[in-house]
C-alpha positions in Angstrom: 95.1 105.0 136.8 97.3 105.8 139.7 98.7 103.6 142.5 96.8 105.7 145.1 93.5 104.7 143.5 94.0 101.2 145.0 94.7 102.2 148.6 92.5 101.4 151.6 92.9 101.1 155.3 93.4 97.6 156.8 93.6 97.1 160.6 96.5 94.8 161.5 94.2 92.5 163.4 92.5 91.5 160.1 95.7 89.8 158.9 95.4 86.0 159.4 98.4 84.2 161.0 96.9 80.7 160.7 94.5 79.2 158.3 91.0 78.1 159.2 90.5 74.5 160.4 89.3 72.6 158.6 90.4 74.5 155.5 86.9 74.6 153.8 85.4 76.2 157.0 86.9 79.6 155.9 84.4 82.3 155.1 83.6 83.1 151.5 82.3 86.5 150.4 80.4 86.3 147.1 80.5 89.5 145.0 77.8 89.4 142.3 78.0 91.3 139.0 75.5 93.9 140.4 77.7 94.5 143.4 75.5 92.5 145.9 77.5 90.9 148.7 76.6 87.5 150.2 78.2 85.6 153.1 79.0 82.0 152.7 81.6 79.4 153.7 84.1 77.8 151.3 82.3 74.4 151.8 79.2 76.0 150.2 81.0 76.4 146.8 79.2 73.5 145.1 75.9 75.2 145.7 77.1 78.5 144.3 78.2 77.0 141.0 76.2 75.0 138.4 76.7 71.6 136.8 78.9 72.2 133.7 80.9 75.0 135.2 84.7 74.3 135.3 87.1 75.2 138.1 90.7 75.9 137.0 93.2 75.0 139.7 97.0 75.6 139.8 98.9 72.4 140.6 102.2 74.2 141.4 104.0 73.0 144.6 105.9 75.4 146.9 109.5 74.6 147.4 111.5 75.6 150.6 112.9 78.6 148.7 114.1 80.8 151.6 117.8 80.1 152.2 119.7 81.6 155.2 123.5 81.7 155.1 126.7 83.6 155.1 128.6 85.8 152.5 132.3 85.1 152.7 134.7 87.7 151.5 138.3 88.4 152.5 138.2 90.0 156.0 134.3 90.0 156.0 131.6 87.5 157.0 128.0 88.6 157.1 124.6 87.0 157.4 122.5 86.8 154.1 119.2 85.6 153.0 118.2 84.5 149.5 114.7 83.8 148.3 114.9 81.7 145.1 112.3 82.7 142.6 113.2 81.5 139.1 115.3 78.5 137.9 118.0 79.8 135.5 119.6 76.4 134.6 120.5 73.0 136.0 122.7 74.6 138.7 121.5 78.2 138.8 118.6 80.2 140.3 117.6 83.8 140.2 117.0 85.1 143.7 116.1 88.1 145.7 118.7 88.8 148.4 119.1 90.7 151.6 121.1 92.8 152.3 121.3 93.4 148.6 123.6 96.4 148.8 126.3 94.3 150.5 126.4 91.6 147.9 128.3 91.8 144.6 129.0 89.6 141.6 131.7 87.1 142.4 130.8 86.8 146.1 130.9 83.3 147.6 127.9 82.2 149.7 127.3 79.3 152.0 123.8 78.1 153.0 124.7 75.4 155.5 126.7 73.0 153.5 125.4 74.2 150.1 127.8 76.5 148.3 126.9 79.1 145.7 128.6 81.9 143.8 126.9 85.2 142.8 127.3 85.4 139.0 125.2 88.5 138.3 123.5 91.4 140.1 120.5 92.8 138.3 117.9 95.5 139.1 115.4 95.5 142.0 117.6 93.3 144.2 117.7 90.3 141.8 120.8 88.1 141.7 121.8 85.0 139.8 123.3 82.3 142.0 125.4 79.4 140.6 125.4 76.5 143.0 128.1 73.8 143.4 125.7 71.0 142.6 123.0 70.7 139.9 119.8 69.0 138.8 118.2 66.6 141.3 121.2 67.0 143.7 120.5 70.7 143.9 116.8 70.1 144.4 117.5 67.8 147.3 120.0 70.3 148.9 117.4 73.1 148.7 114.9 70.8 150.3 117.4 70.1 153.1 118.6 73.6 153.9 115.7 75.8 152.8 112.6 77.1 154.7 109.0 77.5 153.5 108.9 81.1 152.2 106.0 82.5 154.2 104.9 86.0 153.1 106.6 88.8 154.9 103.3 90.0 156.6 103.2 86.6 158.3 106.9 85.9 158.9 107.4 89.3 160.5 104.7 88.6 163.1 105.4 85.0 164.2 108.0 82.3 163.8 107.6 79.6 161.2 106.9 76.1 162.5 106.3 72.6 161.3 102.6 73.3 160.7 103.5 75.7 157.9 105.0 72.8 155.9 101.5 71.5 155.2 99.4 74.6 155.8 101.2 76.5 153.1 100.6 73.9 150.4 97.5 73.0 148.5 96.1 69.5 148.8 96.5 69.1 145.0 100.0 70.5 144.7 102.0 68.3 142.3 104.7 70.2 140.3 107.5 71.7 142.3 108.6 75.2 141.4 106.8 78.0 143.3 108.2 80.2 146.0 104.7 81.3 147.1 101.5 79.3 147.4 98.5 79.9 145.1 96.6 80.8 148.2 93.0 80.5 147.1 93.7 76.8 146.7 94.6 76.4 150.3 90.9 76.3 151.2 90.2 73.1 149.4 90.0 69.7 151.0 89.7 66.2 149.4 86.1 66.1 150.5 85.3 69.5 148.9 86.9 68.4 145.6 84.8 65.2 145.6 81.6 67.1 146.4 82.3 69.5 143.5 82.8 66.6 141.1 79.7 64.8 142.3 77.8 68.0 141.7 78.8 68.0 138.0 81.4 70.8 138.4 84.5 70.0 136.3 88.2 70.5 137.3 90.9 71.7 135.0 94.5 71.6 136.1 97.2 74.1 135.0 100.6 75.1 136.3 102.0 78.6 137.0 105.1 78.7 139.2 104.6 81.7 141.5 107.8 83.9 141.8 109.0 86.0 144.7 108.0 89.1 142.7 104.5 88.5 144.0 105.7 90.0 147.3 107.3 93.1 145.9 105.4 96.4 146.3 104.5 98.6 143.3 107.0 101.5 143.6 105.7 103.9 140.9 102.5 106.0 141.1 102.1 105.8 137.4 101.0 102.2 136.8 102.0 102.3 133.2 105.6 102.2 134.4 105.3 99.1 136.6 106.8 95.9 135.3 105.8 92.4 136.6 108.3 89.6 137.2 108.0 86.9 134.6 106.6 83.5 135.8 106.7 80.1 134.0 103.4 78.4 133.2 101.9 75.5 131.3 98.5 74.6 129.9 98.3 71.1 128.4 96.4 70.2 125.3 94.0 68.1 127.4 93.3 71.0 129.8 92.7 73.4 126.9 90.3 71.0 125.3 88.4 70.5 128.6 88.0 74.3 129.1 87.0 74.9 125.5 84.4 72.1 125.7 82.9 73.4 129.0 82.6 76.9 127.5 81.0 75.6 124.3 78.4 73.7 126.4 77.5 76.9 128.3 79.6 76.3 131.4 81.4 79.1 133.2 85.1 79.3 133.7 85.9 79.9 137.4 89.6 80.5 138.2 90.9 79.4 141.6 93.4 82.0 142.4 94.9 84.9 140.5 97.6 82.7 139.2 95.2 80.5 137.2 93.4 83.6 135.9 96.6 85.3 134.8 97.7 82.2 133.0 94.5 81.7 131.1 94.3 85.3 130.1 97.9 85.1 128.9 97.2 82.1 126.7 93.7 82.8 125.4 93.0 84.0 121.9 91.0 87.1 121.3 87.8 85.0 120.9 88.5 83.2 124.2 89.8 79.8 122.9 92.7 78.0 124.4 95.5 75.9 122.8 98.3 74.0 124.6 100.6 76.7 125.9 104.0 76.8 127.6 106.1 79.8 128.4 106.7 82.8 130.7 104.1 85.5 131.4 104.5 89.0 132.9 100.9 90.0 132.3 99.8 93.0 134.4 96.0 93.2 134.7 94.4 96.5 135.7 90.9 98.1 135.2 90.0 98.5 131.6 91.1 95.1 130.5 88.7 92.9 128.5 88.7 89.4 130.0 88.9 86.8 127.3 88.0 83.7 129.2 87.5 84.0 132.9 83.9 84.4 134.2 84.7 84.3 137.9 87.5 84.2 140.3 87.9 82.6 143.7 90.6 84.5 145.6 91.8 85.6 149.0 91.7 89.2 150.2 94.8 91.2 149.0 97.0 94.0 150.2 96.3 97.7 149.5 98.1 99.0 146.4 99.0 95.5 145.3 98.9 94.2 141.7 96.4 91.6 143.0 94.0 94.2 144.2 94.3 95.8 140.9 93.4 92.5 139.2 90.3 91.9 141.2 89.2 95.5 140.6 89.7 94.9 136.9 87.4 91.9 137.0 84.6 93.2 139.3 85.0 97.0 139.2 87.1 99.2 141.4 84.1 100.8 143.3 82.6 97.4 143.8 85.8 95.9 145.2 86.4 98.9 147.5 82.9 98.4 148.9 83.4 94.7 149.2 86.7 95.1 151.0 85.2 97.7 153.4 82.3 95.3 154.1 84.8 92.4 154.7 86.9 94.5 157.1 83.8 95.6 159.1 82.5 92.0 159.1 85.6 90.4 160.5 86.9 88.6 157.4 90.5 87.5 157.6 93.0 88.8 155.1 95.9 87.6 153.0 97.5 84.1 152.5 96.0 82.3 155.5 92.8 84.4 155.4 89.3 84.0 154.1 88.2 83.9 150.5 86.0 85.7 148.0 84.1 84.6 144.9 84.1 87.4 142.4 81.8 87.3 139.3 82.9 89.3 136.3 81.2 92.7 136.2 78.6 93.3 133.5 
């Protein structure tokens, strides 16, 4: 398939700049296997699932990964910005940087009082930064000088403020390491989680640390040439056992967010069983893929030509998703990270 197959027109006024309040009041478009479209609210989720189903949530926590500073070189001092996206050691991070063309290996950088040296310059604007401090001291310094890495389609339209520190974090975030939120999870409240459990719907917790590569556009028309950035994830033995048990009892596996789905599909065996799993995944899901374990996906509305729109099209069908997105646009659904949600059932 070609990149142009996944294009659609999206009016700018459909891009949400703030989340719904309360979180679970956001709209939820259910897309059934036959393509039928039904309007709900996120708070209706317990009535759309059945006792014995299992929701898979991503416990990753967003770090303030956007660092603004200066590049110091003999006779030259310029403003730079780094978005950390993958830990590369106790004192090192891989990062996307701007302006990438003006930064070279060996450059000294200062982010407030946090010093770093560029040790490598790779492809696609990726750099390796070696910091002057390491371990917990580096974590604390990043917390001090960094900013929440709002997606570019929000950050370019308004200034970040104190609300984003909580708005751009799920209520169940626990393990620090992401530079972007697993945004489907932003819709959940403690009350909704309790209602789900009272309704007999199980929860399974996984971790996939989302990298800055999630914001990068696909630059090749031939999708077979696109390569995803690797992201670190973990499925514990207990979580694998809970998901296997739910499936064996006839429950459906409902992934909250594309991150949860990508992790399960990376780890599942051909017959759809899970074992404990830890490692990196660069799985790229496009139409034609046979899903091993996911029965449904709760996710936000994604960008045209994005790998995430390709993923939802693989799950529910490209024609179905184009029709669903056209309906969502015409019906006033809000798009992207702070927008509304969809509940997509696997086609066929």
